[in-house]
N, C-alpha and C positions, 0 to 999 in steps of 0.2 A: 138329727138335730143340726141346725145351722145357727151359728152365732150371729148377732146383729151388730152393726157398727155403733160406736159410741156417739152420743148426741154432741152437738156443737156446744161448747162451753163459753161463757162470758169471761172477761178478764178477772172479775171477782171470783167466779167459780174456780178458775185455774189457781189464783192466789190462795184462796182459802183451802182448796183441796190439797195443795202442796204442803200446807201447814197442819192438816188434819192427821190424826193417828192413822197408820197404815196397817194392813193385815189382809191377807187373802183367804177367803173361805175355800173349801174344797171345790174343785172344778165343776162338780154336779150342780152347784149353786150359782153358776154363771148365767148370763142372759142369752137365751136360745129361742129360736122359732121351733115350735113343736106342733104335732097334731093336737087340736084342742080337746081335752078330756072333759070339759065342763058342760058342753051342750048349750051354753049361753050365747045370746046374740052378740055380734060385733060391738065393741066398745064397752063391754061389761068387764069389771074386775072381780075375780074370784080368788079368795085366799084359802089355800089348803093348809090349815094350821097343824095337821097331823104330820105332813111331810115337809113343811116349811117352804112352800112354793106359792107364788102369786102368779096368776094367769091374767093376761090382758087379751081378751078374745078379739080375733080379727076375721075378715071375710075368708071364705073358702075353708072353713073348719080348721083354721090355724090359730095359734096363740103365741104370744111372747111369754115365756116362762122365766120368772126371776126367782132367785133364792132369797129368802127372808128369814128373819128371826121373829118369833112370835112369843106370846105370853106363856108363862109356865102354867101348870094346871090350875093353880089357885087364882091366877090373874087372867086367864083366857076369856075371850069374849067371842060369841058367835051371833050371827043375825044378818039382817040386810040393812043397808044404809045407802046414802048418797054422799058424794063429795060436796060438802057445803061451802068450802073455802079452800083456797090454795095459797101458799106463801113460799117465797124464796128466802133462804137463810133466815128462818123464822126465829123470833124471840121464844125462849122456853120459860114457862112458869110451872114449877112443880105443883101438881094437883094436891088437894087437901089430903086424900088418902095416902099419897106418897109422903107427905110431910109427917103424917102420923107414924108411918113405918120407919122413916129416916129423918129424925129431927135435925140432923146436921145440915139439912137443906133449907132450914128456916131463914138463915141469913140471905140466901139467894132469893127466896120469895119476898122477904122484907125489902130487898133492894129493887124490887120490880121485875125480877126474873133475870135470865141470862140473855144478853143480846146474841143475835145470829153470828156465827163464826165457826172456825175449825174445832173449837172445844165444846160447842153446843151439842147436847145429846139428840136434837132433832135433825142435825146434819144440814145438807144443802137444800132440801125441799120438804115441805109438809103438805099433806092432803088431809083435811079435817073431815071426819066422818060424822054425818048428821042423820038423825031419824026425824023426818018431818022438818020442823024449824029448830029442833033442839040438838045442840052439840052433844055427842056421846062422850066426849073427852078422849076418844080413841083416835089415833092418827095412823096414816101410812107415811113414813118419813125416812129420811136418811139416818145415818148413825155415825157416831164417833168411835164405835167399836165394831168395825167391819169383820174382824176375825170371829165374831159370834154369830154371823149369818149361818143358818142351818140349825140353830139351837132354839130351845124354848127358854128364853131368859128375860123377856121384857115384862113390863107391868101391864101388858095387854095390847100395846101398840104393835104395829107391823113395821119392823125395821128393815131397811134395804141398804145396800152399798150406796154411797152418795151418787155415783155415776148412774146407777140403776134408778134411783129416786128421781134424778133429773130426766132420764129417758121416759119414765112413766108420767111424770108431771107434764112433759111436753105433749103427751098423747091424750090425757084425760081433760075433761072440762068440769066446771061446777055443774052438778046434776048427774054426773056419771054414777051408774048403779054399781054398788059394791056388795058382794056376798062374802061373808066370813063363814065358811062351811062348818057344819057341826059333825061332819064325817069326812073321811078321806075322799079326795076328788079322783 
């Protein structure tokens, strides 16, 4: 395995990331170039929710492997989608099912959501997963809880360290194929 260099950051990225909560997941969840276990064509994103890895397939049967946090068993989602939208330091609006589970988030929703920034649960970047023209409401995104990478803790979204979300964001385009695997990769 070879590590990859960090992406270039904007001034806003550096400022917000310096203010964001810190925490380092175990080294196995770092960003590495590995032999691609997915068999998918270059440019495909595959999420292994069982082992908490996201693979970005590259030429020559290589992939960049990122550590991620995924949904717990009750909140997991599998299937195929495409990236339908991308956003830097996105606004977060708690979805309706989350408001039912956690009513304390209602004031955030009533205020129009939480603007992008270091305390926002979507972190530095979000890639919105669509099936056809319909938003699945699931995202690949940064996190303000980087110490939870490698765990099954989200409400179904795929969380990445902010630096990794920026790296992936710079590699993918709207229309990129995303597979959330229903078995280990």
